[in-house]
Structure formats: C-alpha cells, structure tokens
N, CA, C and O atoms as a printed pandas DataFrame, in Angstrom:
     atom_number atom_name residue_name chain_id  residue_number  x_coord  y_coord  z_coord
0              1         N          MET        A               1    0.838   -1.172    0.000
1              2        CA          MET        A               1    0.000    0.000    0.000
2              3         C          MET        A               1    0.885    1.238    0.000
3              4         O          MET        A               1    1.933    1.274    0.644
4              5         N          ALA        A               2    0.448    2.232   -0.723
5              6        CA          ALA        A               2    1.136    3.516   -0.772
6              7         C          ALA        A               2    0.113    4.606   -0.465
7              8         O          ALA        A               2   -1.073    4.458   -0.759
8              9         N          THR        A               3    0.582    5.693    0.126
9             10        CA          THR        A               3   -0.283    6.827    0.427
10            11         C          THR        A               3    0.306    8.077   -0.201
11            12         O          THR        A               3    1.501    8.348   -0.076
12            13         N          GLU        A               4   -0.546    8.834   -0.878
13            14        CA          GLU        A               4   -0.122   10.090   -1.495
14            15         C          GLU        A               4   -1.106   11.175   -1.110
15            16         O          GLU        A               4   -2.304   10.920   -0.990
16            17         N          THR        A               5   -0.610   12.376   -0.918
17            18        CA          THR        A               5   -1.452   13.511   -0.578
18            19         C          THR        A               5   -1.509   14.467   -1.758
19            20         O          THR        A               5   -0.481   14.855   -2.313
20            21         N          ILE        A               6   -2.733   14.840   -2.133
21            22        CA          ILE        A               6   -2.962   15.807   -3.209
22            23         C          ILE        A               6   -3.915   16.851   -2.646
23            24         O          ILE        A               6   -5.110   16.590   -2.502
24            25         N          GLY        A               7   -3.397   18.020   -2.329
25            26        CA          GLY        A               7   -4.229   19.058   -1.723
26            27         C          GLY        A               7   -4.811   18.566   -0.422
27            28         O          GLY        A               7   -4.074   18.186    0.489
28            29         N          LYS        A               8   -6.142   18.571   -0.322
29            30        CA          LYS        A               8   -6.830   18.114    0.887
30            31         C          LYS        A               8   -7.167   16.623    0.855
31            32         O          LYS        A               8   -7.843   16.117    1.751
32            33         N          TYR        A               9   -6.699   15.926   -0.170
33            34        CA          TYR        A               9   -7.019   14.513   -0.328
34            35         C          TYR        A               9   -5.825   13.621   -0.008
35            36         O          TYR        A               9   -4.682   13.962   -0.309
36            37         N          GLN        A              10   -6.106   12.480    0.604
37            38        CA          GLN        A              10   -5.114   11.425    0.768
38            39         C          GLN        A              10   -5.584   10.226   -0.036
39            40         O          GLN        A              10   -6.686    9.717    0.166
40            41         N          LEU        A              11   -4.732    9.783   -0.952
41            42        CA          LEU        A              11   -5.029    8.590   -1.745
42            43         C          LEU        A              11   -4.315    7.408   -1.104
43            44         O          LEU        A              11   -3.104    7.453   -0.885
44            45         N          HIS        A              12   -5.052    6.368   -0.807
45            46        CA          HIS        A              12   -4.476    5.130   -0.290
46            47         C          HIS        A              12   -4.530    4.138   -1.451
47            48         O          HIS        A              12   -5.602    3.655   -1.814
48            49         N          LEU        A              13   -3.386    3.842   -2.019
49            50        CA          LEU        A              13   -3.269    2.991   -3.198
50            51         C          LEU        A              13   -2.987    1.571   -2.719
51            52         O          LEU        A              13   -1.964    1.315   -2.083
52            53         N          ILE        A              14   -3.896    0.655   -3.026
53            54        CA          ILE        A              14   -3.847   -0.687   -2.458
54            55         C          ILE        A              14   -3.787   -1.717   -3.580
55            56         O          ILE        A              14   -4.471   -1.589   -4.595
56            57         N          ALA        A              15   -2.957   -2.740   -3.382
57            58        CA          ALA        A              15   -2.848   -3.830   -4.355
58            59         C          ALA        A              15   -2.960   -5.162   -3.610
59            60         O          ALA        A              15   -2.187   -5.435   -2.692
60            61         N          TYR        A              16   -3.929   -5.987   -4.015
61            62        CA          TYR        A              16   -4.112   -7.312   -3.437
62            63         C          TYR        A              16   -3.669   -8.359   -4.452
63            64         O          TYR        A              16   -4.108   -8.352   -5.602
64            65         N          GLU        A              17   -2.792   -9.260   -4.009
65            66        CA          GLU        A              17   -2.354  -10.334   -4.893
66            67         C          GLU        A              17   -3.421  -11.419   -4.946
67            68         O          GLU        A              17   -3.944  -11.843   -3.916
68            69         N          MET        A              18   -3.731  -11.854   -6.144
69            70        CA          MET        A              18   -4.709  -12.920   -6.338
70            71         C          MET        A              18   -4.023  -14.267   -6.112
71            72         O          MET        A              18   -3.032  -14.572   -6.776
72            73         N          PRO        A              19   -4.530  -15.066   -5.195
73            74        CA          PRO        A              19   -3.884  -16.343   -4.872
74            75         C          PRO        A              19   -3.721  -17.254   -6.084
75            76         O          PRO        A              19   -4.667  -17.487   -6.837
76            77         N          GLY        A              20   -2.527  -17.753   -6.253
77            78        CA          GLY        A              20   -2.250  -18.734   -7.288
78            79         C          GLY        A              20   -2.159  -18.218   -8.709
79            80         O          GLY        A              20   -1.847  -18.986   -9.619
80            81         N          SER        A              21   -2.422  -16.939   -8.925
81            82        CA          SER        A              21   -2.424  -16.447  -10.296
82            83         C          SER        A              21   -1.250  -15.521  -10.610
83            84         O          SER        A              21   -0.891  -15.345  -11.775
84            85         N          GLY        A              22   -0.659  -14.937   -9.587
85            86        CA          GLY        A              22    0.431  -13.995   -9.811
86            87         C          GLY        A              22   -0.037  -12.632  -10.292
87            88         O          GLY        A              22    0.781  -11.765  -10.601
88            89         N          SER        A              23   -1.353  -12.438  -10.356
89            90        CA          SER        A              23   -1.869  -11.135  -10.783
90            91         C          SER        A              23   -2.359  -10.357   -9.554
91            92         O          SER        A              23   -2.486  -10.900   -8.457
92            93         N          TRP        A              24   -2.625   -9.076   -9.778
93            94        CA          TRP        A              24   -2.948   -8.167   -8.682
94            95         C          TRP        A              24   -4.220   -7.387   -8.989
95            96         O          TRP        A              24   -4.496   -7.052  -10.141
96            97         N          GLU        A              25   -4.997   -7.099   -7.934
97            98        CA          GLU        A              25   -6.185   -6.270   -8.082
98            99         C          GLU        A              25   -5.940   -4.921   -7.416
99           100         O          GLU        A              25   -5.603   -4.870   -6.233
100          101         N          PRO        A              26   -6.107   -3.828   -8.159
101          102        CA          PRO        A              26   -5.898   -2.498   -7.595
102          103         C          PRO        A              26   -7.170   -1.928   -6.950
103          104         O          PRO        A              26   -8.265   -2.005   -7.506
104          105         N          TYR        A              27   -6.983   -1.362   -5.774
105          106        CA          TYR        A              27   -8.066   -0.725   -5.037
106          107         C          TYR        A              27   -7.624    0.672   -4.620
107          108         O          TYR        A              27   -6.433    0.982   -4.578
108          109         N          LEU        A              28   -8.607    1.500   -4.315
109          110        CA          LEU        A              28   -8.349    2.883   -3.948
110          111         C          LEU        A              28   -9.239    3.274   -2.785
111          112         O          LEU        A              28  -10.432    2.969   -2.773
112          113         N          LYS        A              29   -8.659    3.945   -1.812
113          114        CA          LYS        A              29   -9.413    4.557   -0.716
114          115         C          LYS        A              29   -9.009    6.021   -0.700
115          116         O          LYS        A              29   -7.825    6.343   -0.797
116          117         N          ILE        A              30   -9.993    6.913   -0.577
117          118        CA          ILE        A              30   -9.689    8.344   -0.559
118          119         C          ILE        A              30  -10.265    8.973    0.701
119          120         O          ILE        A              30  -11.437    8.785    1.029
120          121         N          ASP        A              31   -9.420    9.724    1.400
121          122        CA          ASP        A              31   -9.829   10.528    2.541
122          123         C          ASP        A              31   -9.687   11.991    2.150
123          124         O          ASP        A              31   -8.808   12.360    1.372
124          125         N          LYS        A              32  -10.570   12.815    2.703
125          126        CA          LYS        A              32  -10.509   14.254    2.455
126          127         C          LYS        A              32  -10.434   14.973    3.796
127          128         O          LYS        A              32  -11.144   14.619    4.738
128          129         N          PHE        A              33   -9.575   15.978    3.877
129          130        CA          PHE        A              33   -9.438   16.730    5.115
130          131         C          PHE        A              33  -10.668   17.596    5.320
131          132         O          PHE        A              33  -11.056   18.365    4.440
132          133         N          ASP        A              34  -11.277   17.461    6.496
133          134        CA          ASP        A              34  -12.459   18.243    6.869
134          135         C          ASP        A              34  -12.001   19.355    7.812
135          136         O          ASP        A              34  -11.539   19.088    8.921
136          137         N          ASP        A              35  -12.134   20.604    7.361
137          138        CA          ASP        A              35  -11.676   21.742    8.156
138          139         C          ASP        A              35  -12.418   21.851    9.481
139          140         O          ASP        A              35  -11.821   22.229   10.489
140          141         N          THR        A              36  -13.692   21.531    9.499
141          142        CA          THR        A              36  -14.473   21.618   10.726
142          143         C          THR        A              36  -14.002   20.605   11.761
143          144         O          THR        A              36  -13.831   20.936   12.935
144          145         N          LYS        A              37  -13.796   19.376   11.323
145          146        CA          LYS        A              37  -13.370   18.295   12.224
146          147         C          LYS        A              37  -11.871   18.309   12.479
147          148         O          LYS        A              37  -11.386   17.676   13.417
148          149         N          GLN        A              38  -11.134   19.040   11.632
149          150        CA          GLN        A              38   -9.670   19.057   11.702
150          151         C          GLN        A              38   -9.088   17.643   11.644
151          152         O          GLN        A              38   -8.165   17.290   12.377
152          153         N          ASP        A              39   -9.671   16.847   10.735
153          154        CA          ASP        A              39   -9.233   15.465   10.552
154          155         C          ASP        A              39   -9.665   15.006    9.166
155          156         O          ASP        A              39  -10.487   15.649    8.514
156          157         N          PHE        A              40   -9.104   13.894    8.731
157          158        CA          PHE        A              40   -9.487   13.300    7.457
158          159         C          PHE        A              40  -10.736   12.444    7.632
159          160         O          PHE        A              40  -10.883   11.744    8.634
160          161         N          VAL        A              41  -11.630   12.505    6.654
161          162        CA          VAL        A              41  -12.811   11.650    6.626
162          163         C          VAL        A              41  -12.803   10.871    5.307
163          164         O          VAL        A              41  -12.367   11.379    4.274
164          165         N          CYS        A              42  -13.283    9.657    5.363
165          166        CA          CYS        A              42  -13.311    8.801    4.177
166          167         C          CYS        A              42  -14.404    9.270    3.224
167          168         O          CYS        A              42  -15.557    9.438    3.622
168          169         N          VAL        A              43  -14.032    9.479    1.961
169          170        CA          VAL        A              43  -15.014    9.844    0.935
170          171         C          VAL        A              43  -15.173    8.745   -0.119
171          172         O          VAL        A              43  -16.120    8.768   -0.906
172          173         N          LEU        A              44  -14.255    7.794   -0.131
173          174        CA          LEU        A              44  -14.341    6.638   -1.025
174          175         C          LEU        A              44  -13.626    5.485   -0.332
175          176         O          LEU        A              44  -12.437    5.583   -0.028
176          177         N          ASP        A              45  -14.347    4.392   -0.082
177          178        CA          ASP        A              45  -13.766    3.294    0.691
178          179         C          ASP        A              45  -13.529    2.059   -0.168
179          180         O          ASP        A              45  -14.469    1.510   -0.744
180          181         N          LYS        A              46  -12.299    1.628   -0.253
181          182        CA          LYS        A              46  -11.884    0.405   -0.951
182          183         C          LYS        A              46  -12.630    0.172   -2.258
183          184         O          LYS        A              46  -13.380   -0.793   -2.406
184          185         N          HIS        A              47  -12.411    1.056   -3.174
185          186        CA          HIS        A              47  -13.036    1.003   -4.495
186          187         C          HIS        A              47  -12.112    0.266   -5.462
187          188         O          HIS        A              47  -10.960    0.657   -5.649
188          189         N          ARG        A              48  -12.618   -0.792   -6.069
189          190        CA          ARG        A              48  -11.835   -1.527   -7.067
190          191         C          ARG        A              48  -11.771   -0.686   -8.335
191          192         O          ARG        A              48  -12.801   -0.208   -8.810
192          193         N          VAL        A              49  -10.573   -0.497   -8.892
193          194        CA          VAL        A              49  -10.416    0.451   -9.997
194          195         C          VAL        A              49  -10.313   -0.186  -11.376
195          196         O          VAL        A              49  -10.345    0.530  -12.377
196          197         N          THR        A              50  -10.191   -1.495  -11.461
197          198        CA          THR        A              50  -10.192   -2.175  -12.765
198          199         C          THR        A              50  -11.130   -3.384  -12.692
199          200         O          THR        A              50  -11.380   -3.931  -11.618
200          201         N          GLU        A              51  -11.631   -3.780  -13.841
201          202        CA          GLU        A              51  -12.512   -4.947  -13.869
202          203         C          GLU        A              51  -11.726   -6.253  -13.890
203          204         O          GLU        A              51  -12.223   -7.293  -13.455
204          205         N          THR        A              52  -10.506   -6.194  -14.393
205          206        CA          THR        A              52   -9.677   -7.395  -14.451
206          207         C          THR        A              52   -8.378   -7.132  -13.697
207          208         O          THR        A              52   -7.927   -5.990  -13.615
208          209         N          PRO        A              53   -7.777   -8.181  -13.149
209          210        CA          PRO        A              53   -6.501   -8.019  -12.442
210          211         C          PRO        A              53   -5.397   -7.550  -13.398
211          212         O          PRO        A              53   -5.498   -7.719  -14.613
212          213         N          VAL        A              54   -4.359   -6.967  -12.834
213          214        CA          VAL        A              54   -3.205   -6.520  -13.615
214          215         C          VAL        A              54   -2.010   -7.413  -13.303
215          216         O          VAL        A              54   -2.064   -8.241  -12.394
216          217         N          GLU        A              55   -0.924   -7.238  -14.070
217          218        CA          GLU        A              55    0.176   -8.196  -14.035
218          219         C          GLU        A              55    1.164   -8.034  -12.886
219          220         O          GLU        A              55    1.925   -8.961  -12.608
220          221         N          SER        A              56    1.178   -6.880  -12.206
221          222        CA          SER        A              56    2.187   -6.695  -11.166
222          223         C          SER        A              56    1.688   -5.744  -10.074
223          224         O          SER        A              56    0.708   -5.020  -10.250
224          225         N          TYR        A              57    2.389   -5.773   -8.952
225          226        CA          TYR        A              57    2.100   -4.854   -7.851
226          227         C          TYR        A              57    2.224   -3.411   -8.325
227          228         O          TYR        A              57    1.343   -2.589   -8.073
228          229         N          ASP        A              58    3.314   -3.112   -9.007
229          230        CA          ASP        A              58    3.537   -1.744   -9.486
230          231         C          ASP        A              58    2.435   -1.274  -10.434
231          232         O          ASP        A              58    2.011   -0.120  -10.375
232          233         N          ALA        A              59    1.975   -2.163  -11.301
233          234        CA          ALA        A              59    0.893   -1.815  -12.228
234          235         C          ALA        A              59   -0.407   -1.568  -11.468
235          236         O          ALA        A              59   -1.188   -0.696  -11.847
236          237         N          ALA        A              60   -0.645   -2.325  -10.400
237          238        CA          ALA        A              60   -1.849   -2.132   -9.596
238          239         C          ALA        A              60   -1.808   -0.787   -8.871
239          240         O          ALA        A              60   -2.811   -0.076   -8.832
240          241         N          ILE        A              61   -0.670   -0.440   -8.305
241          242        CA          ILE        A              61   -0.522    0.847   -7.618
242          243         C          ILE        A              61   -0.702    1.991   -8.613
243          244         O          ILE        A              61   -1.359    2.985   -8.304
244          245         N          GLU        A              62   -0.127    1.857   -9.793
245          246        CA          GLU        A              62   -0.252    2.909  -10.816
246          247         C          GLU        A              62   -1.704    3.043  -11.285
247          248         O          GLU        A              62   -2.170    4.160  -11.513
248          249         N          ALA        A              63   -2.421    1.942  -11.434
249          250        CA          ALA        A              63   -3.834    2.001  -11.834
250          251         C          ALA        A              63   -4.657    2.711  -10.760
251          252         O          ALA        A              63   -5.531    3.515  -11.083
252          253         N          ALA        A              64   -4.388    2.424   -9.499
253          254        CA          ALA        A              64   -5.092    3.096   -8.407
254          255         C          ALA        A              64   -4.757    4.587   -8.392
255          256         O          ALA        A              64   -5.635    5.417   -8.160
256          257         N          ARG        A              65   -3.493    4.930   -8.637
257          258        CA          ARG        A              65   -3.063    6.336   -8.683
258          259         C          ARG        A              65   -3.799    7.099   -9.790
259          260         O          ARG        A              65   -4.314    8.195   -9.568
260          261         N          ARG        A              66   -3.838    6.502  -10.973
261          262        CA          ARG        A              66   -4.532    7.147  -12.100
262          263         C          ARG        A              66   -6.009    7.356  -11.788
263          264         O          ARG        A              66   -6.558    8.423  -12.062
264          265         N          ALA        A              67   -6.648    6.349  -11.221
265          266        CA          ALA        A              67   -8.070    6.446  -10.898
266          267         C          ALA        A              67   -8.321    7.535   -9.853
267          268         O          ALA        A              67   -9.267    8.311   -9.984
268          269         N          GLY        A              68   -7.495    7.593   -8.836
269          270        CA          GLY        A              68   -7.649    8.605   -7.799
270          271         C          GLY        A              68   -7.466   10.004   -8.335
271          272         O          GLY        A              68   -8.254   10.898   -8.028
272          273         N          ASN        A              69   -6.438   10.203   -9.131
273          274        CA          ASN        A              69   -6.202   11.517   -9.722
274          275         C          ASN        A              69   -7.344   11.925  -10.644
275          276         O          ASN        A              69   -7.722   13.096  -10.673
276          277         N          GLN        A              70   -7.892   10.991  -11.388
277          278        CA          GLN        A              70   -9.001   11.283  -12.289
278          279         C          GLN        A              70  -10.242   11.700  -11.499
279          280         O          GLN        A              70  -10.920   12.656  -11.875
280          281         N          LEU        A              71  -10.546   10.989  -10.406
281          282        CA          LEU        A              71  -11.700   11.337   -9.581
282          283         C          LEU        A              71  -11.550   12.747   -8.998
283          284         O          LEU        A              71  -12.514   13.512   -8.962
284          285         N          ILE        A              72  -10.360   13.081   -8.548
285          286        CA          ILE        A              72  -10.120   14.408   -7.990
286          287         C          ILE        A              72  -10.230   15.460   -9.092
287          288         O          ILE        A              72  -10.866   16.497   -8.904
288          289         N          LEU        A              73   -9.616   15.193  -10.228
289          290        CA          LEU        A              73   -9.647   16.132  -11.344
290          291         C          LEU        A              73  -11.079   16.425  -11.799
291          292         O          LEU        A              73  -11.432   17.571  -12.078
292          293         N          GLU        A              74  -11.885   15.387  -11.868
293          294        CA          GLU        A              74  -13.265   15.524  -12.312
294          295         C          GLU        A              74  -14.209   15.969  -11.192
295          296         O          GLU        A              74  -15.405   16.167  -11.409
296          297         N          LYS        A              75  -13.639   16.123   -9.981
297          298        CA          LYS        A              75  -14.416   16.545   -8.800
298          299         C          LYS        A              75  -15.611   15.638   -8.547
299          300         O          LYS        A              75  -16.710   16.101   -8.244
300          301         N          LYS        A              76  -15.373   14.328   -8.677
301          302        CA          LYS        A              76  -16.438   13.358   -8.451
302          303         C          LYS        A              76  -16.476   12.859   -7.008
303          304         O          LYS        A              76  -17.283   11.996   -6.663
304          305         N          ILE        A              77  -15.615   13.398   -6.186
305          306        CA          ILE        A              77  -15.629   13.004   -4.770
306          307         C          ILE        A              77  -15.650   14.229   -3.892
307          308         O          ILE        A              77  -15.664   14.110   -2.667
C-alpha cells in the first residue's frame, strides 16, 4: 500500500495479490481533510479500480493512482 497527498485529499493505493495467479487487483481509498473536524474523513472506501486483475504490484498501484487523480480532477468526490 502507498499513500499520497494531493491538496486536501489522501489517496491510499492498495494492491491485493490474487492467490495462485500472480496477478494483482488495484483498489483505492480516498480521505478528504475536513476543516471543521480538523481530521481526514473517508469519501471513497476500498473502491476496485479495474474490472480485471493486472500483471504486477507496481501496475496495480499505478492504476489506483490514475483512478484517484481522475476522480479528484473531475471533482467526483
């Protein structure tokens, strides 16, 4: 798992290895800083970002990164 901060958002980039297949499933969790609470709150919880597994851990993390950046860019969260 990797964590990246973009403005008020924290992207949690998650990759789960599929047993016996050597492939990986990318997931994304996004927290947003709430000024009132002075803490991060979850705005997207463990969202799978591809329909099919990818070939490596690095590819899964990159797929989660792209999905998170796209959601922020499009202001969908």
